[in-house]
All heavy atoms as TSV, in Angstrom:
chain	resi	resn	atom	element	x	y	z
A	1	MET	N	N	77.353	46.366	128.142
A	1	MET	CA	C	77.574	47.197	126.991
A	1	MET	C	C	78.973	47.821	127.021
A	1	MET	O	O	79.168	48.926	126.586
A	1	MET	CB	C	76.537	48.310	126.921
A	1	MET	CG	C	75.135	47.868	126.820
A	1	MET	SD	S	74.241	47.987	125.298
A	1	MET	CE	C	75.128	48.512	123.963
A	2	SER	N	N	79.931	47.114	127.545
A	2	SER	CA	C	81.285	47.659	127.536
A	2	SER	C	C	81.959	47.299	126.224
A	2	SER	O	O	81.783	46.209	125.700
A	2	SER	CB	C	82.087	47.114	128.712
A	2	SER	OG	O	82.248	45.735	128.583
A	3	SER	N	N	82.716	48.239	125.717
A	3	SER	CA	C	83.427	47.989	124.471
A	3	SER	C	C	84.897	48.276	124.686
A	3	SER	O	O	85.283	48.985	125.605
A	3	SER	CB	C	82.874	48.854	123.349
A	3	SER	OG	O	83.116	50.205	123.640
A	4	LYS	N	N	85.744	47.771	123.811
A	4	LYS	CA	C	87.181	47.980	123.924
A	4	LYS	C	C	87.578	49.380	123.490
A	4	LYS	O	O	88.600	49.888	123.896
A	4	LYS	CB	C	87.924	46.949	123.076
A	4	LYS	CG	C	87.772	45.541	123.614
A	4	LYS	CD	C	88.542	44.556	122.776
A	4	LYS	CE	C	88.374	43.154	123.297
A	4	LYS	NZ	N	89.102	42.183	122.507
A	5	GLN	N	N	86.766	49.975	122.640
A	5	GLN	CA	C	87.080	51.301	122.127
A	5	GLN	C	C	86.563	52.349	123.100
A	5	GLN	O	O	85.394	52.404	123.420
A	5	GLN	CB	C	86.430	51.506	120.756
A	5	GLN	CG	C	86.785	52.817	120.113
A	5	GLN	CD	C	86.111	52.992	118.761
A	5	GLN	OE1	O	85.279	52.185	118.405
A	5	GLN	NE2	N	86.467	54.028	118.045
A	6	GLY	N	N	87.450	53.207	123.588
A	6	GLY	CA	C	87.054	54.239	124.532
A	6	GLY	C	C	86.965	55.587	123.851
A	6	GLY	O	O	87.471	55.790	122.752
A	7	GLY	N	N	86.338	56.527	124.511
A	7	GLY	CA	C	86.253	57.885	123.975
A	7	GLY	C	C	85.156	58.046	122.944
A	7	GLY	O	O	84.316	57.176	122.751
A	8	LYS	N	N	85.199	59.175	122.293
A	8	LYS	CA	C	84.184	59.479	121.277
A	8	LYS	C	C	84.487	58.758	119.977
A	8	LYS	O	O	85.638	58.584	119.608
A	8	LYS	CB	C	84.188	60.971	120.979
A	8	LYS	CG	C	83.198	61.783	121.747
A	8	LYS	CD	C	83.195	63.201	121.221
A	8	LYS	CE	C	81.936	63.905	121.614
A	8	LYS	NZ	N	81.924	65.273	121.127
A	9	ALA	N	N	83.430	58.378	119.291
A	9	ALA	CA	C	83.594	57.788	117.966
A	9	ALA	C	C	83.893	58.894	116.965
A	9	ALA	O	O	83.298	59.971	117.014
A	9	ALA	CB	C	82.328	57.052	117.566
A	10	LYS	N	N	84.836	58.669	116.080
A	10	LYS	CA	C	85.188	59.672	115.081
A	10	LYS	C	C	84.100	59.760	114.021
A	10	LYS	O	O	83.552	58.728	113.620
A	10	LYS	CB	C	86.519	59.314	114.409
A	10	LYS	CG	C	87.701	59.419	115.329
A	10	LYS	CD	C	88.979	59.135	114.576
A	10	LYS	CE	C	90.175	59.249	115.494
A	10	LYS	NZ	N	91.417	58.957	114.784
A	11	PRO	N	N	83.779	60.957	113.573
A	11	PRO	CA	C	82.773	61.086	112.510
A	11	PRO	C	C	83.327	60.583	111.184
A	11	PRO	O	O	84.528	60.630	110.945
A	11	PRO	CB	C	82.495	62.584	112.448
A	11	PRO	CG	C	83.715	63.207	113.014
A	11	PRO	CD	C	84.263	62.244	114.030
A	12	LEU	N	N	82.443	60.101	110.358
A	12	LEU	CA	C	82.852	59.619	109.052
A	12	LEU	C	C	83.251	60.799	108.175
A	12	LEU	O	O	82.685	61.880	108.267
A	12	LEU	CB	C	81.709	58.850	108.384
A	12	LEU	CG	C	81.264	57.584	109.118
A	12	LEU	CD1	C	80.042	57.017	108.413
A	12	LEU	CD2	C	82.378	56.558	109.146
A	13	LYS	N	N	84.247	60.599	107.327
A	13	LYS	CA	C	84.699	61.667	106.439
A	13	LYS	C	C	83.726	61.833	105.289
A	13	LYS	O	O	83.199	60.862	104.762
A	13	LYS	CB	C	86.086	61.353	105.881
A	13	LYS	CG	C	87.165	61.412	106.919
A	13	LYS	CD	C	88.521	61.209	106.280
A	13	LYS	CE	C	89.623	61.320	107.291
A	13	LYS	NZ	N	90.941	61.112	106.684
A	14	LYS	N	N	83.516	63.092	104.899
A	14	LYS	CA	C	82.669	63.365	103.749
A	14	LYS	C	C	83.453	63.091	102.484
A	14	LYS	O	O	84.645	63.373	102.408
A	14	LYS	CB	C	82.238	64.837	103.734
A	14	LYS	CG	C	80.999	65.109	104.527
A	14	LYS	CD	C	80.430	66.499	104.447
A	14	LYS	CE	C	81.019	67.489	103.527
A	14	LYS	NZ	N	80.389	68.815	103.598
A	15	PRO	N	N	82.810	62.547	101.481
A	15	PRO	CA	C	83.521	62.357	100.206
A	15	PRO	C	C	83.832	63.701	99.574
A	15	PRO	O	O	83.082	64.658	99.737
A	15	PRO	CB	C	82.524	61.562	99.356
A	15	PRO	CG	C	81.199	61.824	99.972
A	15	PRO	CD	C	81.453	62.056	101.439
A	16	LYS	N	N	84.966	63.776	98.881
A	16	LYS	CA	C	85.357	65.022	98.240
A	16	LYS	C	C	84.364	65.373	97.139
A	16	LYS	O	O	83.944	64.507	96.373
A	16	LYS	CB	C	86.754	64.905	97.633
A	16	LYS	CG	C	87.836	64.793	98.683
A	16	LYS	CD	C	89.199	64.801	98.039
A	16	LYS	CE	C	90.282	64.745	99.081
A	16	LYS	NZ	N	91.622	64.747	98.486
A	17	SER	N	N	84.008	66.647	97.097
A	17	SER	CA	C	83.052	67.072	96.077
A	17	SER	C	C	83.784	67.273	94.748
A	17	SER	O	O	84.947	67.656	94.707
A	17	SER	CB	C	82.374	68.370	96.493
A	17	SER	OG	O	83.336	69.385	96.653
A	18	ASP	N	N	83.090	67.009	93.682
A	18	ASP	CA	C	83.663	67.183	92.355
A	18	ASP	C	C	83.786	68.677	92.065
A	18	ASP	O	O	83.046	69.497	92.603
A	18	ASP	CB	C	82.782	66.532	91.289
A	18	ASP	CG	C	82.722	65.022	91.454
A	18	ASP	OD1	O	83.684	64.447	91.999
A	18	ASP	OD2	O	81.708	64.425	91.045
A	19	LYS	N	N	84.711	69.018	91.198
A	19	LYS	CA	C	84.857	70.419	90.816
A	19	LYS	C	C	83.633	70.839	90.012
A	19	LYS	O	O	83.164	70.114	89.145
A	19	LYS	CB	C	86.119	70.621	89.990
A	19	LYS	CG	C	87.366	70.400	90.789
A	19	LYS	CD	C	88.557	70.993	90.091
A	19	LYS	CE	C	89.757	70.884	90.989
A	19	LYS	NZ	N	90.838	71.739	90.555
A	20	LYS	N	N	83.153	72.038	90.333
A	20	LYS	CA	C	81.951	72.527	89.675
A	20	LYS	C	C	82.307	73.156	88.335
A	20	LYS	O	O	83.358	73.756	88.174
A	20	LYS	CB	C	81.259	73.562	90.548
A	20	LYS	CG	C	80.736	72.985	91.843
A	20	LYS	CD	C	80.033	74.044	92.651
A	20	LYS	CE	C	79.511	73.461	93.940
A	20	LYS	NZ	N	78.834	74.474	94.744
A	21	ASP	N	N	81.397	73.013	87.395
A	21	ASP	CA	C	81.553	73.678	86.106
A	21	ASP	C	C	80.828	75.013	86.181
A	21	ASP	O	O	79.634	75.074	86.476
A	21	ASP	CB	C	80.949	72.829	84.984
A	21	ASP	CG	C	81.716	71.533	84.786
A	21	ASP	OD1	O	82.935	71.515	85.055
A	21	ASP	OD2	O	81.096	70.537	84.356
A	22	TYR	N	N	81.555	76.090	85.951
A	22	TYR	CA	C	80.980	77.419	86.018
A	22	TYR	C	C	80.672	77.920	84.613
A	22	TYR	O	O	81.430	77.685	83.681
A	22	TYR	CB	C	81.956	78.393	86.680
A	22	TYR	CG	C	82.279	78.044	88.117
A	22	TYR	CD1	C	83.556	77.661	88.489
A	22	TYR	CD2	C	81.303	78.106	89.095
A	22	TYR	CE1	C	83.857	77.350	89.805
A	22	TYR	CE2	C	81.585	77.801	90.415
A	22	TYR	CZ	C	82.865	77.424	90.766
A	22	TYR	OH	O	83.155	77.122	92.058
A	23	ASP	N	N	79.549	78.615	84.501
A	23	ASP	CA	C	79.258	79.231	83.214
A	23	ASP	C	C	79.826	80.653	83.218
A	23	ASP	O	O	80.460	81.082	84.173
A	23	ASP	CB	C	77.753	79.206	82.918
A	23	ASP	CG	C	76.944	79.964	83.951
A	23	ASP	OD1	O	77.514	80.388	84.970
A	23	ASP	OD2	O	75.728	80.140	83.730
A	24	GLU	N	N	79.618	81.369	82.146
A	24	GLU	CA	C	80.233	82.684	81.981
A	24	GLU	C	C	79.762	83.687	83.031
A	24	GLU	O	O	80.530	84.511	83.512
A	24	GLU	CB	C	79.937	83.220	80.581
A	24	GLU	CG	C	80.631	82.444	79.481
A	24	GLU	CD	C	80.293	82.962	78.099
A	24	GLU	OE1	O	79.740	84.078	78.001
A	24	GLU	OE2	O	80.597	82.263	77.130
A	25	VAL	N	N	78.487	83.603	83.412
A	25	VAL	CA	C	77.937	84.528	84.402
A	25	VAL	C	C	78.595	84.292	85.759
A	25	VAL	O	O	78.990	85.241	86.449
A	25	VAL	CB	C	76.402	84.360	84.502
A	25	VAL	CG1	C	75.823	85.240	85.597
A	25	VAL	CG2	C	75.746	84.662	83.162
A	26	ASP	N	N	78.728	83.009	86.136
A	26	ASP	CA	C	79.371	82.682	87.408
A	26	ASP	C	C	80.824	83.131	87.416
A	26	ASP	O	O	81.317	83.666	88.417
A	26	ASP	CB	C	79.296	81.180	87.689
A	26	ASP	CG	C	77.876	80.712	87.994
A	26	ASP	OD1	O	77.058	81.535	88.439
A	26	ASP	OD2	O	77.598	79.522	87.782
A	27	MET	N	N	81.526	82.919	86.327
A	27	MET	CA	C	82.933	83.311	86.248
A	27	MET	C	C	83.077	84.833	86.349
A	27	MET	O	O	83.992	85.335	86.998
A	27	MET	CB	C	83.562	82.817	84.944
A	27	MET	CG	C	83.751	81.314	84.890
A	27	MET	SD	S	84.809	80.679	86.185
A	27	MET	CE	C	86.392	81.267	85.646
A	28	ALA	N	N	82.144	85.563	85.739
A	28	ALA	CA	C	82.176	87.022	85.814
A	28	ALA	C	C	81.950	87.485	87.247
A	28	ALA	O	O	82.632	88.403	87.729
A	28	ALA	CB	C	81.125	87.623	84.890
A	29	ASN	N	N	81.022	86.842	87.944
A	29	ASN	CA	C	80.753	87.206	89.338
A	29	ASN	C	C	81.950	86.908	90.228
A	29	ASN	O	O	82.287	87.707	91.106
A	29	ASN	CB	C	79.522	86.470	89.859
A	29	ASN	CG	C	78.235	86.998	89.261
A	29	ASN	OD1	O	78.179	88.130	88.788
A	29	ASN	ND2	N	77.203	86.180	89.265
A	30	ILE	N	N	82.593	85.781	90.007
A	30	ILE	CA	C	83.764	85.403	90.789
A	30	ILE	C	C	84.897	86.398	90.548
A	30	ILE	O	O	85.563	86.850	91.482
A	30	ILE	CB	C	84.204	83.963	90.454
A	30	ILE	CG1	C	83.165	82.962	90.975
A	30	ILE	CG2	C	85.566	83.649	91.056
A	30	ILE	CD1	C	83.381	81.545	90.498
A	31	GLN	N	N	85.114	86.768	89.302
A	31	GLN	CA	C	86.161	87.717	88.958
A	31	GLN	C	C	85.882	89.085	89.588
A	31	GLN	O	O	86.782	89.733	90.123
A	31	GLN	CB	C	86.273	87.849	87.431
A	31	GLN	CG	C	87.403	88.719	86.976
A	31	GLN	CD	C	88.766	88.109	87.269
A	31	GLN	OE1	O	88.890	86.902	87.402
A	31	GLN	NE2	N	89.762	88.946	87.374
A	32	LYS	N	N	84.623	89.514	89.547
A	32	LYS	CA	C	84.247	90.802	90.122
A	32	LYS	C	C	84.481	90.800	91.630
A	32	LYS	O	O	84.988	91.774	92.191
A	32	LYS	CB	C	82.769	91.086	89.816
A	32	LYS	CG	C	82.285	92.425	90.284
A	32	LYS	CD	C	80.834	92.637	89.890
A	32	LYS	CE	C	80.316	93.959	90.401
A	32	LYS	NZ	N	78.893	94.146	90.107
A	33	LYS	N	N	84.145	89.697	92.278
A	33	LYS	CA	C	84.325	89.582	93.726
A	33	LYS	C	C	85.812	89.638	94.088
A	33	LYS	O	O	86.206	90.302	95.054
A	33	LYS	CB	C	83.712	88.273	94.222
A	33	LYS	CG	C	83.638	88.145	95.710
A	33	LYS	CD	C	82.878	86.907	96.105
A	33	LYS	CE	C	82.765	86.801	97.607
A	33	LYS	NZ	N	82.040	85.595	98.019
A	34	LYS	N	N	86.655	88.974	93.300
A	34	LYS	CA	C	88.098	89.001	93.541
A	34	LYS	C	C	88.649	90.414	93.405
A	34	LYS	O	O	89.481	90.858	94.197
A	34	LYS	CB	C	88.828	88.063	92.583
A	34	LYS	CG	C	88.700	86.597	92.937
A	34	LYS	CD	C	89.504	85.732	91.990
A	34	LYS	CE	C	89.330	84.262	92.298
A	34	LYS	NZ	N	90.092	83.411	91.373
A	35	GLU	N	N	88.186	91.138	92.392
A	35	GLU	CA	C	88.647	92.502	92.174
A	35	GLU	C	C	88.227	93.426	93.318
A	35	GLU	O	O	89.000	94.271	93.758
A	35	GLU	CB	C	88.113	93.034	90.848
A	35	GLU	CG	C	88.774	92.391	89.641
A	35	GLU	CD	C	88.143	92.818	88.329
A	35	GLU	OE1	O	87.197	93.639	88.340
A	35	GLU	OE2	O	88.594	92.328	87.274
A	36	GLU	N	N	86.998	93.234	93.829
A	36	GLU	CA	C	86.532	94.048	94.949
A	36	GLU	C	C	87.355	93.771	96.199
A	36	GLU	O	O	87.714	94.687	96.935
A	36	GLU	CB	C	85.056	93.763	95.222
A	36	GLU	CG	C	84.119	94.340	94.184
A	36	GLU	CD	C	82.667	93.969	94.429
A	36	GLU	OE1	O	82.397	93.210	95.386
A	36	GLU	OE2	O	81.819	94.428	93.651
A	37	GLU	N	N	87.676	92.498	96.453
A	37	GLU	CA	C	88.481	92.147	97.614
A	37	GLU	C	C	89.886	92.739	97.501
A	37	GLU	O	O	90.449	93.226	98.484
A	37	GLU	CB	C	88.568	90.631	97.766
A	37	GLU	CG	C	87.280	89.986	98.224
A	37	GLU	CD	C	87.351	88.478	98.272
A	37	GLU	OE1	O	88.423	87.910	97.968
A	37	GLU	OE2	O	86.336	87.858	98.625
A	38	LYS	N	N	90.441	92.722	96.286
A	38	LYS	CA	C	91.771	93.280	96.060
A	38	LYS	C	C	91.765	94.787	96.315
A	38	LYS	O	O	92.664	95.330	96.971
A	38	LYS	CB	C	92.215	92.984	94.629
A	38	LYS	CG	C	93.626	93.420	94.316
A	38	LYS	CD	C	94.003	93.050	92.900
A	38	LYS	CE	C	95.389	93.536	92.559
A	38	LYS	NZ	N	95.745	93.272	91.167
A	39	ALA	N	N	90.742	95.481	95.815
A	39	ALA	CA	C	90.638	96.922	96.014
A	39	ALA	C	C	90.474	97.253	97.491
A	39	ALA	O	O	91.085	98.206	98.003
A	39	ALA	CB	C	89.462	97.483	95.214
A	40	LEU	N	N	89.684	96.455	98.206
A	40	LEU	CA	C	89.468	96.680	99.625
A	40	LEU	C	C	90.764	96.477	100.407
A	40	LEU	O	O	91.091	97.260	101.307
A	40	LEU	CB	C	88.382	95.733	100.148
A	40	LEU	CG	C	87.936	95.928	101.580
A	40	LEU	CD1	C	87.299	97.298	101.759
A	40	LEU	CD2	C	86.960	94.839	101.991
A	41	LYS	N	N	91.524	95.461	100.026
A	41	LYS	CA	C	92.803	95.194	100.690
A	41	LYS	C	C	93.776	96.353	100.468
A	41	LYS	O	O	94.486	96.761	101.395
A	41	LYS	CB	C	93.402	93.890	100.144
A	41	LYS	CG	C	94.626	93.414	100.888
A	41	LYS	CD	C	95.181	92.148	100.267
A	41	LYS	CE	C	94.754	90.948	101.033
A	41	LYS	NZ	N	95.411	89.718	100.571
A	42	GLU	N	N	93.794	96.897	99.255
A	42	GLU	CA	C	94.661	98.030	98.955
A	42	GLU	C	C	94.263	99.263	99.760
A	42	GLU	O	O	95.116	99.990	100.273
A	42	GLU	CB	C	94.627	98.343	97.463
A	42	GLU	CG	C	95.326	97.322	96.604
A	42	GLU	CD	C	95.163	97.580	95.122
A	42	GLU	OE1	O	94.500	98.576	94.743
A	42	GLU	OE2	O	95.692	96.778	94.328
A	43	LEU	N	N	92.967	99.499	99.902
A	43	LEU	CA	C	92.502	100.638	100.690
A	43	LEU	C	C	92.881	100.490	102.156
A	43	LEU	O	O	93.265	101.463	102.809
A	43	LEU	CB	C	90.986	100.794	100.555
A	43	LEU	CG	C	90.482	101.346	99.232
A	43	LEU	CD1	C	88.958	101.325	99.190
A	43	LEU	CD2	C	90.978	102.770	99.023
A	44	LYS	N	N	92.768	99.262	102.686
A	44	LYS	CA	C	93.147	99.032	104.074
A	44	LYS	C	C	94.632	99.286	104.283
A	44	LYS	O	O	95.035	99.881	105.285
A	44	LYS	CB	C	92.806	97.598	104.494
A	44	LYS	CG	C	91.350	97.374	104.764
A	44	LYS	CD	C	91.101	95.962	105.244
A	44	LYS	CE	C	89.635	95.713	105.502
A	44	LYS	NZ	N	89.375	94.335	105.967
A	45	ALA	N	N	95.451	98.840	103.340
A	45	ALA	CA	C	96.892	99.050	103.448
A	45	ALA	C	C	97.211	100.540	103.392
A	45	ALA	O	O	98.056	101.033	104.139
A	45	ALA	CB	C	97.615	98.301	102.341
A	46	LYS	N	N	96.534	101.263	102.517
A	46	LYS	CA	C	96.771	102.697	102.374
A	46	LYS	C	C	96.338	103.439	103.635
A	46	LYS	O	O	97.009	104.368	104.086
A	46	LYS	CB	C	95.985	103.208	101.162
A	46	LYS	CG	C	96.369	104.584	100.709
A	46	LYS	CD	C	95.643	104.939	99.422
A	46	LYS	CE	C	96.110	106.260	98.869
A	46	LYS	NZ	N	95.388	106.621	97.645
A	47	ALA	N	N	95.221	103.031	104.224
A	47	ALA	CA	C	94.722	103.683	105.430
A	47	ALA	C	C	95.623	103.400	106.628
A	47	ALA	O	O	95.797	104.262	107.496
A	47	ALA	CB	C	93.299	103.217	105.718
A	48	SER	N	N	96.213	102.224	106.690
A	48	SER	CA	C	97.054	101.886	107.831
A	48	SER	C	C	98.372	102.645	107.806
A	48	SER	O	O	99.008	102.824	108.836
A	48	SER	CB	C	97.324	100.379	107.872
A	48	SER	OG	O	98.112	99.989	106.771
A	49	GLN	N	N	98.790	103.134	106.652
A	49	GLN	CA	C	100.032	103.882	106.545
A	49	GLN	C	C	99.887	105.284	107.122
A	49	GLN	O	O	100.856	105.875	107.592
A	49	GLN	CB	C	100.480	103.984	105.089
A	49	GLN	CG	C	100.935	102.670	104.504
A	49	GLN	CD	C	101.237	102.784	103.022
A	49	GLN	OE1	O	100.966	103.801	102.412
A	49	GLN	NE2	N	101.773	101.718	102.463
A	50	LYS	N	N	98.707	105.843	107.094
A	50	LYS	CA	C	98.488	107.211	107.526
A	50	LYS	C	C	98.515	107.350	109.042
A	50	LYS	O	O	98.667	108.435	109.551
A	50	LYS	CB	C	97.163	107.738	106.985
A	50	LYS	CG	C	97.177	107.931	105.486
A	50	LYS	CD	C	95.887	108.544	105.010
A	50	LYS	CE	C	95.926	108.760	103.523
A	50	LYS	NZ	N	94.691	109.344	103.011
A	51	GLY	N	N	98.314	106.296	109.786
A	51	GLY	CA	C	98.316	106.382	111.238
A	51	GLY	C	C	96.911	106.564	111.776
A	51	GLY	O	O	95.928	106.227	111.132
A	52	SER	N	N	96.818	107.126	112.974
A	52	SER	CA	C	95.519	107.264	113.627
A	52	SER	C	C	94.662	108.289	112.888
A	52	SER	O	O	95.149	109.302	112.400
A	52	SER	CB	C	95.693	107.658	115.085
A	52	SER	OG	O	96.326	108.920	115.169
A	53	PHE	N	N	93.397	108.038	112.849
A	53	PHE	CA	C	92.487	108.873	112.078
A	53	PHE	C	C	91.940	110.028	112.906
A	53	PHE	O	O	91.945	111.172	112.483
A	53	PHE	CB	C	91.331	108.014	111.558
A	53	PHE	CG	C	90.301	108.795	110.809
A	53	PHE	CD1	C	90.576	109.346	109.576
A	53	PHE	CD2	C	89.047	109.014	111.343
A	53	PHE	CE1	C	89.641	110.081	108.882
A	53	PHE	CE2	C	88.098	109.745	110.664
A	53	PHE	CZ	C	88.392	110.276	109.427
A	54	GLY	N	N	91.475	109.740	114.118
A	54	GLY	CA	C	90.735	110.728	114.871
A	54	GLY	C	C	91.533	111.483	115.908
A	54	GLY	O	O	90.940	112.115	116.779
A	55	GLY	N	N	92.809	111.423	115.899
A	55	GLY	CA	C	93.585	112.158	116.886
A	55	GLY	C	C	94.092	111.242	117.976
A	55	GLY	O	O	94.542	110.138	117.715
A	56	SER	N	N	93.958	111.690	119.227
A	56	SER	CA	C	94.588	110.958	120.318
A	56	SER	C	C	93.702	109.854	120.883
A	56	SER	O	O	94.168	109.022	121.649
A	56	SER	CB	C	94.976	111.923	121.431
A	56	SER	OG	O	93.798	112.537	121.958
A	57	GLY	N	N	92.431	109.862	120.597
A	57	GLY	CA	C	91.555	108.829	121.125
A	57	GLY	C	C	91.167	109.123	122.568
A	57	GLY	O	O	90.960	110.256	122.947
A	58	LEU	N	N	91.105	108.096	123.415
A	58	LEU	CA	C	90.757	108.276	124.818
A	58	LEU	C	C	91.929	108.864	125.589
A	58	LEU	O	O	93.055	108.425	125.470
A	58	LEU	CB	C	90.376	106.926	125.442
A	58	LEU	CG	C	89.127	106.249	124.877
A	58	LEU	CD1	C	88.970	104.879	125.495
A	58	LEU	CD2	C	87.893	107.077	125.173
A	59	LYS	N	N	91.610	109.844	126.397
A	59	LYS	CA	C	92.652	110.464	127.204
A	59	LYS	C	C	92.567	109.879	128.607
A	59	LYS	O	O	91.495	109.766	129.185
A	59	LYS	CB	C	92.474	111.976	127.256
A	59	LYS	CG	C	92.675	112.634	125.927
A	59	LYS	CD	C	92.573	114.136	126.049
A	59	LYS	CE	C	92.792	114.795	124.700
A	59	LYS	NZ	N	92.659	116.239	124.743
A	60	LYS	N	N	93.704	109.497	129.136
A	60	LYS	CA	C	93.750	108.940	130.482
A	60	LYS	C	C	94.300	109.990	131.439
A	60	LYS	O	O	95.231	110.709	131.135
A	60	LYS	CB	C	94.648	107.700	130.517
A	60	LYS	CG	C	94.100	106.567	129.694
A	60	LYS	CD	C	94.974	105.343	129.819
A	60	LYS	CE	C	94.433	104.209	128.999
A	60	LYS	NZ	N	95.273	103.009	129.092
A	61	SER	N	N	93.711	110.036	132.610
A	61	SER	CA	C	94.217	110.977	133.610
A	61	SER	C	C	95.344	110.316	134.391
A	61	SER	O	O	95.468	109.102	134.416
A	61	SER	CB	C	93.082	111.392	134.559
A	61	SER	OG	O	92.645	110.266	135.285
A	62	GLY	N	N	96.122	111.103	135.052
A	62	GLY	CA	C	97.242	110.581	135.818
A	62	GLY	C	C	96.841	110.057	137.179
A	62	GLY	O	O	97.613	109.448	137.890
A	63	LYS	N	N	95.591	110.278	137.580
A	63	LYS	CA	C	95.108	109.849	138.895
A	63	LYS	C	C	94.843	108.347	138.904
A	63	LYS	O	O	94.490	107.772	137.901
A	63	LYS	CB	C	93.839	110.582	139.268
A	63	LYS	CG	C	94.016	112.080	139.377
A	63	LYS	CD	C	92.695	112.712	139.730
A	63	LYS	CE	C	92.788	114.226	139.769
A	63	LYS	NZ	N	91.514	114.866	140.028
A	64	LYS	N	N	94.989	107.784	140.094
A	64	LYS	CA	C	94.645	106.360	140.242
A	64	LYS	C	C	93.564	106.185	141.274
A	64	LYS	O	O	93.403	106.876	142.191
A	64	LYS	CB	C	95.872	105.546	140.655
A	64	LYS	CG	C	96.823	105.360	139.517
A	64	LYS	CD	C	97.822	104.304	139.852
A	64	LYS	CE	C	98.673	104.018	138.646
A	64	LYS	NZ	N	99.551	102.922	138.819
């Protein structure tokens, strides 16, 4: 059962899926999701500008 081809066999490629047709409800949901992600990204950017939230965090002693 020796073959000339060594190693793992490559998996077959999946055929490309056709573009889906969305109705108005689906498009509204997609748009709403995009807007929520945009708002969340803006909040993260705004929060990162302020610096640390809770103060100094963990305090380390000078002892070893």
